[in-house]
N, C-alpha and C positions, 0 to 999 in steps of 0.2 A: 726484355721479354721474360715472363714467368710461366714456366710450363709445368703442368701437373694436376693434381687432384683438387677438386672442390667437393666438399661433403658436409654432412651435418654430424656434429658430435652430439650424440643422444645421451644425456644424463638421465638420472632417475626422474627428475621433475621438469626437465626442459630440454629443448633441442637448440643447439647453437651452430650457426654457420661457421665452417672452418675448413680444415685441410691445410697442411703446412704451406704449400705454394700459394694458395689463395690468401692465407693469413699474411704472408709476406707481401703480396701484391696490395692487399687492403691497407696494411701499415704504411707501405711506400706512398700510396695515394694520400693517406692521412698526413704524411710528413711532407707533402708537397710535390712528389714526383708524379709521373704520368705513365705507369707501367701498362703494358699489354699483357693481360692474363690469357693463357692458352690452355683450354681444358674442355670438359664435356659434362653435360647434365642430362638427365632423363626428361622425357616429355611427360612430366608429372607435376604435382603441386610443389614438391620440393625444388624441382628445377625452375619453376616459375618464380619461386621465392628468391632463388639465386639471381635470376635476371633482374628482378625488381631491386634487389640490394645493390647490384652493380650500377644500375641507372641512378639510384638514390645517392650513391657514393661518388658519382661522377667518373666511373671507370668505363673504358671502352668495352662494349659487349661483342665486338666482332670476332674475337678469338675464341669465344665459347660456343661449342657445337651442341646442338640438341639431338639426342639419340633416342629414337622411338622404340628401340629394342631392349634397352638396358636402363635400370633405375638410377636416379641421382644417388651418389654415394652416401653411405651411412656408416658410422662407427659407434658402437656401444661403449660408453665411458663410465667407469666407476672410479671413485676416489678413495684411496686408503692412506690416511695420514697426510692428506693434501697432495699426494702424488697420483697422477692419472694411470689407469690401466685400460687398455684398448682391446676391443673385440671388433676387428675390421672385417666387414662383410665382403664377400668375393663377387666377381663378375658385375662390377658397377660401371656406370657410364664412363668414368674417367679411365677405365681399362681399355676403352675402345675409341681413343682419339684418332680420327681419320687423317692420314697423311696428306691427301690431296687438299682437304679443307684447311689443314694447318698451313700448307704452303700458299694457298690462296689468300689467307688472312695475314701472312707474314709481310712485314715491311722489307725494303731493300737492305736495310742494315739495322743493327741494334748495338747499343753500348755494351751490354752484358746479357748473356743468356743464362738464366737461373733455372735449375731443376733439382728435384729431390731424387729419392730412390723408390718410394712406394708406387708411384704411378707407372713405373717401368716394369712392374711385375708381369704384365701381359705383353706378348710380342707385338700386338697392334699398336699400343701407345709407344712402345719402345722404338718401333720403326718410324713413327711420326717424329719423335725427338731426334733420332739420328738424321732424318732428312732435314729437319729444321736446323740442326747444328751445322750440317754441310752447307746449306743455303746461306746462312748468316755469316759464317766464319768469324763469329764474335767470341771474345773470351768467355769462358764458362765458369760459373759459380755453382758448385755442386754442394747441396745441403743434405747430408746423409741423414736419413731417418729409418733406422733398422727396426722393422716391426715383424716379429715372428708370426707366422712362418713364411712371410712374404719376401725373403731375401736369401741369397747364398753368397758366400765370401768371394768366390772367383768372379761372379757376374758384377758385383758392386765394385770390386777392384778394377775390372775392365772399364767401367764408366769413369772411375777416378783418373784413369790414364788420359782421358780427353779433357780434363778440367784444368783450369788455371788456379783456382782457389777451391779448397775443400774445407767445409765446416762440419764438425762432428762433435759429439760429446766424448768424454774420456772413456766411457765403456765402449763406444763405437770405435774409437781410435785403437783400443786394445784388440778388439775383434778383427779389425781390418789391417792392423800393422803387419809389415813383413816379419816382425819378431814379436809375436804376441806374448811370449814369456819374458820379454824385457821388462823389468820392474819400473824403470824410469820413464815417465810420460814424455819428457823432452827428447830422450833418445828415440822413443817410438815415433814421435812427430818428425824428427830429423830423418829417420829411415824411410818414413812414408813420403816425405817431401822429395827425397832423393830418388826413390823408386819410381815415382810417377811424374817427375819433372815439374813439380808444382811451383807456383809463385809464392804461395803461402799455405800453411796449414793452420786452421783456426779451431781451437779446442775450447768448448764450454765445459765447466767443471762444477756445475750446480753451486752449492754454498761456498766452494773454493774459488769461484770467479771464472776467469777465462785467460787463455794465452794464445799468442800468435808466434809462429816461427816462420821466418821469411827465407826466400832463396839466398839472400845475401848473408844469412846466418844470424840475423837479428832476432833476439827473443824478447817479446813484450808480454808482460803479465799484469793482470788487474784483479784485485780482490773483489769479492761480491759485495755490493752495497747493501746496507740493511733495508728490509722491506717493512714498512709500517702499514699495518692493515692487510696482511697476507690473506688472500682468498683461496687461490690455487695457482699452480705453476703451469697450467695449460697455456701453450702458446708463447712461453717465455723465450724458448729457443728461436721461434719464428720472428719475434720482436727483435731479438739480437741480430738475426740475419738481415732484417730489413734495414737496420741502422748501419750494419757493416756494408751492405750494398750501397747505401746512400754515401757513406764515406769514401768508398772506392770510386764511385762516379764523380764525387765532388773533389777528390784529391786530398782528403784528410790524411794526416800521418797515422800510423798504427796506434800510437798512444791515445790519440784523440778518438779514433774509432772504438777502441776497447772501452774507454771511459764512457762514451756516450751510449754505446750499445748495451753495456752492463746496466747503466742507469735506467735506460728505457725498458729493458727486460724486467728489471725489478718493479718498475711502475706497472707493467702489464700484470704482474702477479697480484695486483690489487683488484683486478677485474674478475667477473664470472666468465670464464672462457678466455679466448685468445685475442679478441678485438672488441672495439666499441664503436658506436655511431656518434659518440660525443666528439665533435670536431675540436672542442676546447682541450680535450685530453692530448691531442697531437700538437695543437698550436702552442701549448705551454712548453713542450719540449723544443719545438722549433725556435721559440723565443730564447730559451736557455742557450741554444747553440749560437 
């Protein structure tokens, strides 16, 4: 189950369907999984576009609520040197995910419950996630996405305490580490893992690649593969998360997960935005695996 925001990334010349959890769910579906996305859209044209996209992509629409009082989420995106900058609008439909409707759509069990941090900025959606987490008793994969001003350190650390796996980038690790002044990232990851009793800490490092530190003390690292035909890095982290989830569910070892996740994230950097409707894009990765 994938819980969180679905929204439109609005560039200067186009709007692209996105939101980190939605991107993860979309990629999972493209890679052959059958995720249930749980979120909310407005009763508006953008919301109808979301539902049409779900149906076209073969994703179950039952977890998506239609909110008549709040608009479908939007983010204004500008690119500087290929790196995205976000202006995230407030009081969107994904801030008001209703608990009763979430529980009504939830299955009896799930293999993994995924959530980010942005959709938990409002108490309404936060309560819905907490109820869902209690209902499922599934292991939790938390994908940290710190977007100023929509987070605070203590609150995000509180959610980490309920997770089994936490994935973040190196700047987010430093911001949330019990020892933010510690210069060594591996030491920061180890302290974070121990403080919150995690099974693994997964750290993406942009051009430096990625690393995983496990509860057993194993450290796995992968350098970043080259990107031929770079367009932008929007959604690269979400692509990485989708493959990591696939690997966890399929029982891959961490070396395999890191290699495949990094390769797929690099591939997504050749797209405009975070996802594509080209099924062959996903099929080629599945065949490589």
